[in-house]
All heavy atoms as a GROMACS GRO file, in nm:
protein
  591
    1MET      N    1  -2.629  -2.507   1.563
    1MET     CA    2  -2.594  -2.419   1.458
    1MET      C    3  -2.588  -2.274   1.509
    1MET      O    4  -2.536  -2.189   1.438
    1MET     CB    5  -2.698  -2.431   1.352
    1MET     CG    6  -2.673  -2.550   1.254
    1MET     SD    7  -2.506  -2.541   1.203
    1MET     CE    8  -2.507  -2.605   1.047
    2GLN      N    9  -2.630  -2.248   1.623
    2GLN     CA   10  -2.632  -2.117   1.683
    2GLN      C   11  -2.478  -2.072   1.710
    2GLN      O   12  -2.448  -1.953   1.718
    2GLN     CB   13  -2.713  -2.105   1.808
    2GLN     CG   14  -2.864  -2.114   1.786
    2GLN     CD   15  -2.944  -2.100   1.912
    2GLN    OE1   16  -2.875  -2.108   2.020
    2GLN    NE2   17  -3.066  -2.098   1.904
    3LEU      N   18  -2.388  -2.174   1.719
    3LEU     CA   19  -2.245  -2.130   1.751
    3LEU      C   20  -2.183  -2.078   1.617
    3LEU      O   21  -2.080  -2.005   1.637
    3LEU     CB   22  -2.174  -2.263   1.795
    3LEU     CG   23  -2.210  -2.315   1.923
    3LEU    CD1   24  -2.126  -2.454   1.948
    3LEU    CD2   25  -2.180  -2.217   2.030
    4LEU      N   26  -2.241  -2.095   1.503
    4LEU     CA   27  -2.188  -2.057   1.384
    4LEU      C   28  -2.255  -1.926   1.329
    4LEU      O   29  -2.284  -1.910   1.220
    4LEU     CB   30  -2.185  -2.160   1.272
    4LEU     CG   31  -2.103  -2.274   1.299
    4LEU    CD1   32  -2.120  -2.377   1.185
    4LEU    CD2   33  -1.961  -2.242   1.301
    5SER      N   34  -2.293  -1.838   1.427
    5SER     CA   35  -2.359  -1.715   1.394
    5SER      C   36  -2.254  -1.617   1.344
    5SER      O   37  -2.138  -1.625   1.367
    5SER     CB   38  -2.438  -1.660   1.510
    5SER     OG   39  -2.349  -1.614   1.606
    6ILE      N   40  -2.303  -1.513   1.275
    6ILE     CA   41  -2.214  -1.402   1.235
    6ILE      C   42  -2.137  -1.338   1.343
    6ILE      O   43  -2.019  -1.309   1.329
    6ILE     CB   44  -2.296  -1.304   1.148
    6ILE    CG1   45  -2.352  -1.359   1.018
    6ILE    CG2   46  -2.210  -1.183   1.110
    6ILE    CD1   47  -2.261  -1.411   0.924
    7GLU      N   48  -2.209  -1.312   1.456
    7GLU     CA   49  -2.141  -1.251   1.565
    7GLU      C   50  -2.032  -1.329   1.619
    7GLU      O   51  -1.920  -1.285   1.647
    7GLU     CB   52  -2.246  -1.216   1.677
    7GLU     CG   53  -2.340  -1.113   1.638
    7GLU     CD   54  -2.465  -1.171   1.555
    7GLU    OE1   55  -2.484  -1.296   1.548
    7GLU    OE2   56  -2.538  -1.096   1.501
    8ASN      N   57  -2.052  -1.460   1.635
    8ASN     CA   58  -1.946  -1.548   1.691
    8ASN      C   59  -1.833  -1.558   1.596
    8ASN      O   60  -1.713  -1.560   1.640
    8ASN     CB   61  -2.006  -1.690   1.724
    8ASN     CG   62  -2.091  -1.683   1.855
    8ASN    OD1   63  -2.083  -1.593   1.935
    8ASN    ND2   64  -2.186  -1.787   1.871
    9LEU      N   65  -1.867  -1.576   1.466
    9LEU     CA   66  -1.754  -1.588   1.370
    9LEU      C   67  -1.668  -1.456   1.365
    9LEU      O   68  -1.548  -1.459   1.354
    9LEU     CB   69  -1.809  -1.617   1.237
    9LEU     CG   70  -1.861  -1.757   1.222
    9LEU    CD1   71  -1.927  -1.780   1.086
    9LEU    CD2   72  -1.758  -1.866   1.240
   10SER      N   73  -1.734  -1.339   1.371
   10SER     CA   74  -1.661  -1.214   1.375
   10SER      C   75  -1.580  -1.192   1.503
   10SER      O   76  -1.473  -1.144   1.496
   10SER     CB   77  -1.755  -1.094   1.349
   10SER     OG   78  -1.850  -1.085   1.455
   11LEU      N   79  -1.634  -1.240   1.615
   11LEU     CA   80  -1.553  -1.238   1.740
   11LEU      C   81  -1.427  -1.330   1.731
   11LEU      O   82  -1.321  -1.288   1.772
   11LEU     CB   83  -1.645  -1.275   1.855
   11LEU     CG   84  -1.740  -1.168   1.905
   11LEU    CD1   85  -1.827  -1.228   2.014
   11LEU    CD2   86  -1.669  -1.049   1.952
   12ALA      N   87  -1.452  -1.441   1.676
   12ALA     CA   88  -1.338  -1.533   1.660
   12ALA      C   89  -1.235  -1.478   1.565
   12ALA      O   90  -1.110  -1.491   1.581
   12ALA     CB   91  -1.384  -1.674   1.609
   13ALA      N   92  -1.272  -1.422   1.453
   13ALA     CA   93  -1.180  -1.354   1.358
   13ALA      C   94  -1.109  -1.234   1.424
   13ALA      O   95  -0.990  -1.224   1.404
   13ALA     CB   96  -1.259  -1.304   1.238
   14GLU      N   97  -1.187  -1.162   1.504
   14GLU     CA   98  -1.125  -1.050   1.571
   14GLU      C   99  -1.011  -1.093   1.670
   14GLU      O  100  -0.898  -1.034   1.672
   14GLU     CB  101  -1.230  -0.972   1.648
   14GLU     CG  102  -1.172  -0.846   1.721
   14GLU     CD  103  -1.287  -0.778   1.801
   14GLU    OE1  104  -1.406  -0.790   1.750
   14GLU    OE2  105  -1.258  -0.700   1.892
   15ALA      N  106  -1.037  -1.199   1.749
   15ALA     CA  107  -0.941  -1.256   1.838
   15ALA      C  108  -0.822  -1.302   1.765
   15ALA      O  109  -0.703  -1.294   1.799
   15ALA     CB  110  -1.009  -1.359   1.934
   16THR      N  111  -0.848  -1.369   1.650
   16THR     CA  112  -0.733  -1.424   1.574
   16THR      C  113  -0.640  -1.315   1.517
   16THR      O  114  -0.527  -1.324   1.521
   16THR     CB  115  -0.792  -1.516   1.459
   16THR    OG1  116  -0.873  -1.617   1.504
   16THR    CG2  117  -0.680  -1.580   1.372
   17VAL      N  118  -0.713  -1.211   1.463
   17VAL     CA  119  -0.636  -1.096   1.413
   17VAL      C  120  -0.546  -1.036   1.515
   17VAL      O  121  -0.438  -1.006   1.503
   17VAL     CB  122  -0.729  -0.998   1.347
   17VAL    CG1  123  -0.659  -0.869   1.310
   17VAL    CG2  124  -0.777  -1.050   1.222
   18ALA      N  125  -0.603  -1.014   1.634
   18ALA     CA  126  -0.535  -0.958   1.749
   18ALA      C  127  -0.418  -1.037   1.794
   18ALA      O  128  -0.308  -0.988   1.812
   18ALA     CB  129  -0.624  -0.926   1.869
   19LEU      N  130  -0.435  -1.170   1.800
   19LEU     CA  131  -0.323  -1.261   1.831
   19LEU      C  132  -0.213  -1.260   1.724
   19LEU      O  133  -0.099  -1.265   1.760
   19LEU     CB  134  -0.370  -1.398   1.861
   19LEU     CG  135  -0.455  -1.413   1.982
   19LEU    CD1  136  -0.514  -1.554   1.994
   19LEU    CD2  137  -0.373  -1.385   2.112
   20LEU      N  138  -0.257  -1.261   1.596
   20LEU     CA  139  -0.154  -1.258   1.493
   20LEU      C  140  -0.078  -1.125   1.488
   20LEU      O  141   0.042  -1.125   1.468
   20LEU     CB  142  -0.230  -1.283   1.352
   20LEU     CG  143  -0.265  -1.423   1.328
   20LEU    CD1  144  -0.349  -1.424   1.199
   20LEU    CD2  145  -0.146  -1.509   1.311
   21LEU      N  146  -0.146  -1.016   1.513
   21LEU     CA  147  -0.077  -0.888   1.522
   21LEU      C  148   0.019  -0.883   1.641
   21LEU      O  149   0.126  -0.826   1.629
   21LEU     CB  150  -0.179  -0.772   1.531
   21LEU     CG  151  -0.258  -0.750   1.397
   21LEU    CD1  152  -0.370  -0.638   1.426
   21LEU    CD2  153  -0.162  -0.696   1.294
   22LEU      N  154  -0.020  -0.935   1.752
   22LEU     CA  155   0.071  -0.934   1.871
   22LEU      C  156   0.190  -1.024   1.831
   22LEU      O  157   0.297  -0.990   1.862
   22LEU     CB  158  -0.004  -0.997   1.984
   22LEU     CG  159  -0.098  -0.906   2.057
   22LEU    CD1  160  -0.178  -0.985   2.161
   22LEU    CD2  161  -0.027  -0.796   2.116
   23ALA      N  162   0.168  -1.140   1.762
   23ALA     CA  163   0.281  -1.232   1.733
   23ALA      C  164   0.369  -1.160   1.632
   23ALA      O  165   0.496  -1.174   1.650
   23ALA     CB  166   0.226  -1.358   1.672
   24LEU      N  167   0.321  -1.095   1.536
   24LEU     CA  168   0.408  -1.020   1.440
   24LEU      C  169   0.474  -0.896   1.498
   24LEU      O  170   0.581  -0.861   1.442
   24LEU     CB  171   0.321  -0.983   1.316
   24LEU     CG  172   0.258  -1.107   1.231
   24LEU    CD1  173   0.173  -1.055   1.127
   24LEU    CD2  174   0.380  -1.182   1.176
   25ALA      N  175   0.415  -0.829   1.590
   25ALA     CA  176   0.480  -0.712   1.645
   25ALA      C  177   0.585  -0.749   1.747
   25ALA      O  178   0.676  -0.658   1.776
   25ALA     CB  179   0.364  -0.623   1.717
   26TRP      N  180   0.576  -0.866   1.801
   26TRP     CA  181   0.677  -0.906   1.898
   26TRP      C  182   0.814  -0.930   1.830
   26TRP      O  183   0.826  -1.019   1.747
   26TRP     CB  184   0.631  -1.030   1.970
   26TRP     CG  185   0.693  -1.044   2.101
   26TRP    CD1  186   0.810  -1.103   2.138
   26TRP    CD2  187   0.624  -1.009   2.228
   26TRP    NE1  188   0.833  -1.093   2.274
   26TRP    CE2  189   0.722  -1.041   2.329
   26TRP    CE3  190   0.509  -0.956   2.254
   26TRP    CZ2  191   0.686  -1.023   2.468
   26TRP    CZ3  192   0.482  -0.928   2.392
   26TRP    CH2  193   0.566  -0.966   2.497
   27GLN      N  194   0.913  -0.855   1.868
   27GLN     CA  195   1.040  -0.866   1.811
   27GLN      C  196   1.126  -0.979   1.877
   27GLN      O  197   1.103  -1.000   2.000
   27GLN     CB  198   1.127  -0.741   1.818
   27GLN     CG  199   1.060  -0.628   1.746
   27GLN     CD  200   1.144  -0.500   1.758
   27GLN    OE1  201   1.236  -0.487   1.832
   27GLN    NE2  202   1.103  -0.394   1.685
   28LYS      N  203   1.204  -1.047   1.805
   28LYS     CA  204   1.286  -1.153   1.861
   28LYS      C  205   1.388  -1.088   1.950
   28LYS      O  206   1.445  -0.988   1.930
   28LYS     CB  207   1.347  -1.235   1.752
   28LYS     CG  208   1.256  -1.313   1.672
   28LYS     CD  209   1.312  -1.389   1.568
   28LYS     CE  210   1.214  -1.470   1.485
   28LYS     NZ  211   1.276  -1.548   1.374
   29LYS      N  212   1.422  -1.162   2.061
   29LYS     CA  213   1.518  -1.107   2.151
   29LYS      C  214   1.657  -1.122   2.087
   29LYS      O  215   1.690  -1.228   2.039
   29LYS     CB  216   1.520  -1.193   2.285
   29LYS     CG  217   1.601  -1.133   2.392
   29LYS     CD  218   1.573  -1.210   2.519
   29LYS     CE  219   1.670  -1.157   2.628
   29LYS     NZ  220   1.650  -1.226   2.752
   30ILE      N  221   1.735  -1.007   2.090
   30ILE     CA  222   1.874  -1.007   2.034
   30ILE      C  223   1.964  -1.025   2.150
   30ILE      O  224   1.964  -0.948   2.255
   30ILE     CB  225   1.889  -0.870   1.962
   30ILE    CG1  226   1.789  -0.858   1.850
   30ILE    CG2  227   2.029  -0.863   1.921
   30ILE    CD1  228   1.793  -0.724   1.786
   31GLU      N  229   2.050  -1.119   2.141
   31GLU     CA  230   2.151  -1.142   2.243
   31GLU      C  231   2.252  -1.027   2.246
   31GLU      O  232   2.309  -0.984   2.138
   31GLU     CB  233   2.226  -1.274   2.217
   31GLU     CG  234   2.138  -1.396   2.234
   31GLU     CD  235   2.085  -1.417   2.372
   31GLU    OE1  236   2.153  -1.391   2.466
   31GLU    OE2  237   1.968  -1.466   2.382
   32PRO      N  238   2.280  -0.972   2.364
   32PRO     CA  239   2.381  -0.864   2.372
   32PRO      C  240   2.518  -0.920   2.341
   32PRO      O  241   2.549  -1.025   2.390
   32PRO     CB  242   2.360  -0.813   2.517
   32PRO     CG  243   2.300  -0.918   2.591
   32PRO     CD  244   2.225  -0.998   2.491
   33THR      N  245   2.596  -0.842   2.259
   33THR     CA  246   2.732  -0.872   2.242
   33THR      C  247   2.826  -0.769   2.282
   33THR      O  248   2.806  -0.655   2.258
   33THR     CB  249   2.752  -0.901   2.086
   33THR    OG1  250   2.715  -0.783   2.019
   33THR    CG2  251   2.670  -1.022   2.045
   34GLY      N  252   2.924  -0.802   2.353
   34GLY     CA  253   3.025  -0.705   2.398
   34GLY      C  254   2.961  -0.598   2.494
   34GLY      O  255   2.917  -0.635   2.604
   35ASP      N  256   2.978  -0.475   2.454
   35ASP     CA  257   2.928  -0.366   2.548
   35ASP      C  258   2.778  -0.342   2.525
   35ASP      O  259   2.721  -0.260   2.602
   35ASP     CB  260   3.006  -0.239   2.516
   35ASP     CG  261   3.149  -0.253   2.558
   35ASP    OD1  262   3.172  -0.340   2.658
   35ASP    OD2  263   3.231  -0.190   2.498
   36ALA      N  264   2.712  -0.399   2.431
   36ALA     CA  265   2.576  -0.371   2.402
   36ALA      C  266   2.488  -0.447   2.511
   36ALA      O  267   2.491  -0.562   2.518
   36ALA     CB  268   2.533  -0.419   2.262
   37ILE      N  269   2.420  -0.358   2.587
   37ILE     CA  270   2.324  -0.419   2.685
   37ILE      C  271   2.188  -0.370   2.665
   37ILE      O  272   2.168  -0.243   2.642
   37ILE     CB  273   2.378  -0.381   2.832
   37ILE    CG1  274   2.511  -0.442   2.849
   37ILE    CG2  275   2.280  -0.425   2.933
   37ILE    CD1  276   2.582  -0.403   2.990
   38GLY      N  277   2.088  -0.443   2.667
   38GLY     CA  278   1.955  -0.404   2.645
   38GLY      C  279   1.915  -0.418   2.504
   38GLY      O  280   1.989  -0.485   2.420
   39GLY      N  281   1.804  -0.364   2.471
   39GLY     CA  282   1.758  -0.372   2.331
   39GLY      C  283   1.652  -0.276   2.301
   39GLY      O  284   1.618  -0.184   2.396
   40GLU      N  285   1.591  -0.273   2.185
   40GLU     CA  286   1.485  -0.182   2.152
   40GLU      C  287   1.354  -0.243   2.212
   40GLU      O  288   1.324  -0.352   2.222
   40GLU     CB  289   1.475  -0.172   2.000
   40GLU     CG  290   1.587  -0.114   1.932
   40GLU     CD  291   1.573  -0.110   1.787
   40GLU    OE1  292   1.452  -0.128   1.739
   40GLU    OE2  293   1.669  -0.088   1.702
   41ALA      N  294   1.276  -0.138   2.256
   41ALA     CA  295   1.143  -0.171   2.309
   41ALA      C  296   1.049  -0.205   2.197
   41ALA      O  297   1.063  -0.164   2.092
   41ALA     CB  298   1.084  -0.055   2.391
   42VAL      N  299   0.953  -0.289   2.234
   42VAL     CA  300   0.850  -0.341   2.131
   42VAL      C  301   0.745  -0.219   2.118
   42VAL      O  302   0.704  -0.160   2.222
   42VAL     CB  303   0.783  -0.460   2.183
   42VAL    CG1  304   0.660  -0.495   2.086
   42VAL    CG2  305   0.868  -0.575   2.190
   43SER      N  306   0.723  -0.184   2.000
   43SER     CA  307   0.615  -0.072   1.972
   43SER      C  308   0.481  -0.136   1.961
   43SER      O  309   0.455  -0.225   1.870
   43SER     CB  310   0.652   0.000   1.851
   43SER     OG  311   0.552   0.082   1.820
   44TRP      N  312   0.393  -0.102   2.044
   44TRP     CA  313   0.256  -0.157   2.042
   44TRP      C  314   0.160  -0.068   1.959
   44TRP      O  315   0.044  -0.102   1.948
   44TRP     CB  316   0.204  -0.170   2.183
   44TRP     CG  317   0.274  -0.270   2.267
   44TRP    CD1  318   0.368  -0.247   2.357
   44TRP    CD2  319   0.252  -0.404   2.269
   44TRP    NE1  320   0.410  -0.365   2.404
   44TRP    CE2  321   0.341  -0.472   2.355
   44TRP    CE3  322   0.168  -0.489   2.195
   44TRP    CZ2  323   0.347  -0.601   2.374
   44TRP    CZ3  324   0.168  -0.628   2.217
   44TRP    CH2  325   0.259  -0.677   2.304
   45ASP      N  326   0.213   0.043   1.909
   45ASP     CA  327   0.130   0.132   1.826
   45ASP      C  328   0.064   0.062   1.706
   45ASP      O  329  -0.063   0.082   1.688
   45ASP     CB  330   0.208   0.253   1.782
   45ASP     CG  331   0.240   0.348   1.901
   45ASP    OD1  332   0.164   0.339   2.002
   45ASP    OD2  333   0.336   0.420   1.889
   46PRO      N  334   0.129  -0.017   1.623
   46PRO     CA  335   0.060  -0.083   1.510
   46PRO      C  336  -0.036  -0.177   1.564
   46PRO      O  337  -0.149  -0.184   1.501
   46PRO     CB  338   0.179  -0.154   1.440
   46PRO     CG  339   0.297  -0.090   1.484
   46PRO     CD  340   0.279  -0.036   1.625
   47VAL      N  341  -0.016  -0.246   1.669
   47VAL     CA  342  -0.123  -0.343   1.716
   47VAL      C  343  -0.241  -0.267   1.765
   47VAL      O  344  -0.354  -0.310   1.736
   47VAL     CB  345  -0.061  -0.430   1.830
   47VAL    CG1  346  -0.163  -0.523   1.890
   47VAL    CG2  347   0.060  -0.506   1.783
   48LYS      N  348  -0.222  -0.162   1.839
   48LYS     CA  349  -0.339  -0.080   1.885
   48LYS      C  350  -0.422  -0.034   1.767
   48LYS      O  351  -0.539  -0.032   1.773
   48LYS     CB  352  -0.292   0.028   1.972
   48LYS     CG  353  -0.235  -0.011   2.107
   48LYS     CD  354  -0.184   0.118   2.193
   48LYS     CE  355  -0.097   0.084   2.298
   48LYS     NZ  356  -0.042   0.203   2.361
   49PHE      N  357  -0.352   0.026   1.671
   49PHE     CA  358  -0.412   0.084   1.551
   49PHE      C  359  -0.504  -0.022   1.474
   49PHE      O  360  -0.614   0.009   1.455
   49PHE     CB  361  -0.313   0.144   1.459
   49PHE     CG  362  -0.375   0.195   1.334
   49PHE    CD1  363  -0.444   0.304   1.322
   49PHE    CD2  364  -0.356   0.119   1.214
   49PHE    CE1  365  -0.493   0.356   1.207
   49PHE    CE2  366  -0.417   0.171   1.097
   49PHE     CZ  367  -0.480   0.276   1.090
   50TYR      N  368  -0.439  -0.134   1.448
   50TYR     CA  369  -0.520  -0.241   1.370
   50TYR      C  370  -0.621  -0.304   1.452
   50TYR      O  371  -0.730  -0.337   1.403
   50TYR     CB  372  -0.417  -0.337   1.314
   50TYR     CG  373  -0.336  -0.276   1.200
   50TYR    CD1  374  -0.204  -0.278   1.215
   50TYR    CD2  375  -0.393  -0.235   1.083
   50TYR    CE1  376  -0.115  -0.219   1.112
   50TYR    CE2  377  -0.327  -0.183   0.985
   50TYR     CZ  378  -0.181  -0.173   0.998
   50TYR     OH  379  -0.118  -0.121   0.892
   51TYR      N  380  -0.600  -0.311   1.584
   51TYR     CA  381  -0.709  -0.376   1.671
   51TYR      C  382  -0.822  -0.280   1.673
   51TYR      O  383  -0.948  -0.315   1.658
   51TYR     CB  384  -0.655  -0.404   1.810
   51TYR     CG  385  -0.764  -0.455   1.906
   51TYR    CD1  386  -0.806  -0.585   1.891
   51TYR    CD2  387  -0.819  -0.371   1.999
   51TYR    CE1  388  -0.907  -0.637   1.971
   51TYR    CE2  389  -0.914  -0.420   2.086
   51TYR     CZ  390  -0.948  -0.558   2.075
   51TYR     OH  391  -1.061  -0.599   2.151
   52LEU      N  392  -0.798  -0.143   1.697
   52LEU     CA  393  -0.913  -0.051   1.694
   52LEU      C  394  -0.985  -0.033   1.565
   52LEU      O  395  -1.097  -0.020   1.557
   52LEU     CB  396  -0.866   0.086   1.745
   52LEU     CG  397  -0.816   0.089   1.898
   52LEU    CD1  398  -0.750   0.227   1.924
   52LEU    CD2  399  -0.931   0.068   1.987
   53GLN      N  400  -0.903  -0.045   1.458
   53GLN     CA  401  -0.956  -0.034   1.327
   53GLN      C  402  -1.050  -0.156   1.294
   53GLN      O  403  -1.161  -0.140   1.239
   53GLN     CB  404  -0.850  -0.030   1.219
   53GLN     CG  405  -0.896  -0.020   1.072
   53GLN     CD  406  -0.787  -0.010   0.977
   53GLN    OE1  407  -0.676  -0.063   1.002
   53GLN    NE2  408  -0.811   0.056   0.862
   54SER      N  409  -1.007  -0.280   1.349
   54SER     CA  410  -1.093  -0.391   1.330
   54SER      C  411  -1.223  -0.384   1.414
   54SER      O  412  -1.329  -0.424   1.367
   54SER     CB  413  -1.022  -0.514   1.361
   54SER     OG  414  -0.992  -0.529   1.505
   55CYS      N  415  -1.213  -0.322   1.536
   55CYS     CA  416  -1.331  -0.306   1.613
   55CYS      C  417  -1.430  -0.210   1.549
   55CYS      O  418  -1.550  -0.230   1.552
   55CYS     CB  419  -1.292  -0.251   1.755
   55CYS     SG  420  -1.201  -0.372   1.856
   56VAL      N  421  -1.382  -0.105   1.481
   56VAL     CA  422  -1.462  -0.004   1.416
   56VAL      C  423  -1.530  -0.071   1.293
   56VAL      O  424  -1.649  -0.055   1.280
   56VAL     CB  425  -1.380   0.123   1.379
   56VAL    CG1  426  -1.459   0.212   1.280
   56VAL    CG2  427  -1.330   0.201   1.492
   57HIS      N  428  -1.448  -0.146   1.221
   57HIS     CA  429  -1.509  -0.213   1.100
   57HIS      C  430  -1.618  -0.310   1.142
   57HIS      O  431  -1.721  -0.320   1.083
   57HIS     CB  432  -1.401  -0.272   1.020
   57HIS     CG  433  -1.316  -0.182   0.950
   57HIS    ND1  434  -1.197  -0.217   0.895
   57HIS    CD2  435  -1.340  -0.043   0.915
   57HIS    CE1  436  -1.142  -0.108   0.835
   57HIS    NE2  437  -1.226  -0.011   0.848
   58ARG      N  438  -1.599  -0.383   1.250
   58ARG     CA  439  -1.689  -0.483   1.304
   58ARG      C  440  -1.820  -0.411   1.349
   58ARG      O  441  -1.931  -0.446   1.315
   58ARG     CB  442  -1.634  -0.558   1.420
   58ARG     CG  443  -1.730  -0.662   1.468
   58ARG     CD  444  -1.665  -0.746   1.579
   58ARG     NE  445  -1.756  -0.833   1.646
   58ARG     CZ  446  -1.830  -0.796   1.760
   58ARG    NH1  447  -1.801  -0.682   1.814
   58ARG    NH2  448  -1.920  -0.871   1.809
   59GLY      N  449  -1.803  -0.295   1.418
   59GLY     CA  450  -1.926  -0.220   1.461
   59GLY      C  451  -2.006  -0.165   1.343
   59GLY      O  452  -2.126  -0.171   1.343
   60LEU      N  453  -1.928  -0.111   1.240
   60LEU     CA  454  -2.010  -0.067   1.130
   60LEU      C  455  -2.070  -0.174   1.056
   60LEU      O  456  -2.184  -0.155   1.007
   60LEU     CB  457  -1.902   0.012   1.033
   60LEU     CG  458  -1.841   0.136   1.081
   60LEU    CD1  459  -1.732   0.191   0.985
   60LEU    CD2  460  -1.954   0.241   1.102
   61TYR      N  461  -2.008  -0.295   1.036
   61TYR     CA  462  -2.074  -0.404   0.971
   61TYR      C  463  -2.202  -0.441   1.049
   61TYR      O  464  -2.303  -0.464   0.984
   61TYR     CB  465  -1.974  -0.519   0.958
   61TYR     CG  466  -2.050  -0.647   0.919
   61TYR    CD1  467  -2.077  -0.660   0.783
   61TYR    CD2  468  -2.084  -0.744   1.007
   61TYR    CE1  469  -2.140  -0.775   0.741
   61TYR    CE2  470  -2.143  -0.859   0.961
   61TYR     CZ  471  -2.172  -0.881   0.828
   61TYR     OH  472  -2.238  -0.990   0.782
   62LEU      N  473  -2.196  -0.459   1.180
   62LEU     CA  474  -2.308  -0.502   1.262
   62LEU      C  475  -2.422  -0.400   1.253
   62LEU      O  476  -2.538  -0.427   1.246
   62LEU     CB  477  -2.267  -0.527   1.404
   62LEU     CG  478  -2.180  -0.654   1.432
   62LEU    CD1  479  -2.137  -0.663   1.570
   62LEU    CD2  480  -2.253  -0.780   1.381
   63GLN      N  481  -2.387  -0.270   1.253
   63GLN     CA  482  -2.485  -0.159   1.232
   63GLN      C  483  -2.547  -0.172   1.102
   63GLN      O  484  -2.683  -0.168   1.095
   63GLN     CB  485  -2.413  -0.029   1.256
   63GLN     CG  486  -2.516   0.097   1.249
   63GLN     CD  487  -2.448   0.223   1.266
   63GLN    OE1  488  -2.323   0.234   1.274
   63GLN    NE2  489  -2.523   0.333   1.262
   64HIS      N  490  -2.477  -0.188   0.991
   64HIS     CA  491  -2.535  -0.203   0.864
   64HIS      C  492  -2.621  -0.322   0.855
   64HIS      O  493  -2.729  -0.313   0.793
   64HIS     CB  494  -2.418  -0.202   0.762
   64HIS     CG  495  -2.466  -0.232   0.620
   64HIS    ND1  496  -2.528  -0.126   0.551
   64HIS    CD2  497  -2.462  -0.340   0.542
   64HIS    CE1  498  -2.562  -0.179   0.430
   64HIS    NE2  499  -2.527  -0.307   0.418
   65TRP      N  500  -2.574  -0.434   0.911
   65TRP     CA  501  -2.659  -0.558   0.906
   65TRP      C  502  -2.786  -0.541   0.972
   65TRP      O  503  -2.896  -0.580   0.932
   65TRP     CB  504  -2.574  -0.671   0.968
   65TRP     CG  505  -2.646  -0.794   0.978
   65TRP    CD1  506  -2.663  -0.887   0.877
   65TRP    CD2  507  -2.713  -0.859   1.088
   65TRP    NE1  508  -2.742  -0.995   0.918
   65TRP    CE2  509  -2.764  -0.979   1.049
   65TRP    CE3  510  -2.734  -0.813   1.217
   65TRP    CZ2  511  -2.846  -1.058   1.131
   65TRP    CZ3  512  -2.804  -0.899   1.306
   65TRP    CH2  513  -2.862  -1.015   1.262
   66GLN      N  514  -2.787  -0.474   1.100
   66GLN     CA  515  -2.907  -0.448   1.173
   66GLN      C  516  -2.999  -0.362   1.095
   66GLN      O  517  -3.115  -0.384   1.091
   66GLN     CB  518  -2.870  -0.388   1.309
   66GLN     CG  519  -2.999  -0.368   1.393
   66GLN     CD  520  -2.953  -0.297   1.532
   66GLN    OE1  521  -2.851  -0.241   1.544
   66GLN    NE2  522  -3.045  -0.312   1.623
   67GLU      N  523  -2.957  -0.248   1.034
   67GLU     CA  524  -3.035  -0.162   0.955
   67GLU      C  525  -3.097  -0.239   0.834
   67GLU      O  526  -3.211  -0.218   0.802
   67GLU     CB  527  -2.961  -0.040   0.908
   67GLU     CG  528  -2.918   0.052   1.015
   67GLU     CD  529  -2.826   0.165   0.974
   67GLU    OE1  530  -2.784   0.162   0.854
   67GLU    OE2  531  -2.800   0.247   1.057
   68LYS      N  532  -3.020  -0.324   0.783
   68LYS     CA  533  -3.067  -0.401   0.654
   68LYS      C  534  -3.182  -0.496   0.705
   68LYS      O  535  -3.276  -0.518   0.641
   68LYS     CB  536  -2.951  -0.484   0.594
   68LYS     CG  537  -2.984  -0.544   0.468
   68LYS     CD  538  -2.868  -0.608   0.402
   68LYS     CE  539  -2.901  -0.680   0.275
   68LYS     NZ  540  -2.786  -0.749   0.225
   69GLN      N  541  -3.165  -0.560   0.828
   69GLN     CA  542  -3.264  -0.652   0.875
   69GLN      C  543  -3.396  -0.571   0.911
   69GLN      O  544  -3.504  -0.623   0.886
   69GLN     CB  545  -3.211  -0.719   1.000
   69GLN     CG  546  -3.094  -0.817   0.984
   69GLN     CD  547  -3.145  -0.935   0.894
   69GLN    OE1  548  -3.262  -0.985   0.905
   69GLN    NE2  549  -3.061  -0.978   0.801
   70ILE      N  550  -3.375  -0.454   0.968
   70ILE     CA  551  -3.500  -0.376   0.992
   70ILE      C  552  -3.573  -0.332   0.868
   70ILE      O  553  -3.699  -0.340   0.862
   70ILE     CB  554  -3.459  -0.252   1.078
   70ILE    CG1  555  -3.410  -0.293   1.220
   70ILE    CG2  556  -3.573  -0.150   1.081
   70ILE    CD1  557  -3.348  -0.176   1.305
   71CYS      N  558  -3.493  -0.296   0.767
   71CYS     CA  559  -3.559  -0.259   0.634
   71CYS      C  560  -3.634  -0.377   0.572
   71CYS      O  561  -3.734  -0.358   0.515
   71CYS     CB  562  -3.451  -0.197   0.538
   71CYS     SG  563  -3.397  -0.036   0.591
   72ASN      N  564  -3.574  -0.494   0.581
   72ASN     CA  565  -3.634  -0.610   0.517
   72ASN      C  566  -3.755  -0.663   0.601
   72ASN      O  567  -3.839  -0.729   0.537
   72ASN     CB  568  -3.522  -0.726   0.504
   72ASN     CG  569  -3.421  -0.695   0.404
   72ASN    OD1  570  -3.440  -0.613   0.316
   72ASN    ND2  571  -3.306  -0.770   0.415
   73SER      N  572  -3.763  -0.643   0.724
   73SER     CA  573  -3.867  -0.686   0.809
   73SER      C  574  -4.002  -0.595   0.800
   73SER      O  575  -4.105  -0.641   0.827
   73SER     CB  576  -3.831  -0.703   0.956
   73SER     OG  577  -3.806  -0.576   1.007
   74THR      N  578  -3.980  -0.469   0.751
   74THR     CA  579  -4.095  -0.378   0.752
   74THR      C  580  -4.151  -0.392   0.612
   74THR      O  581  -4.087  -0.398   0.513
   74THR     CB  582  -4.056  -0.233   0.778
   74THR    OG1  583  -3.952  -0.198   0.686
   74THR    CG2  584  -4.011  -0.221   0.921
   75PRO      N  585  -4.296  -0.403   0.606
   75PRO     CA  586  -4.351  -0.402   0.472
   75PRO      C  587  -4.353  -0.279   0.399
   75PRO      O  588  -4.338  -0.175   0.422
   75PRO     CB  589  -4.501  -0.451   0.504
   75PRO     CG  590  -4.513  -0.438   0.654
   75PRO     CD  591  -4.385  -0.405   0.711
   0.00000   0.00000   0.00000
């Protein structure tokens, strides 16, 4: 049952979100037609933003949880 701890579940959720954001940010390759050569570059800015935001939220949640545990353990 130690595998189903809050920390492990939040790490799994974080990895899943990062992979989903990468998959959604990846644009499909457009075949060049005629004189059009190349394509638009993939913008990683949304992925970076949401990944960092999820890290911040996870850190805040863990900090709040730890403070709550300390308050509950003291008489």
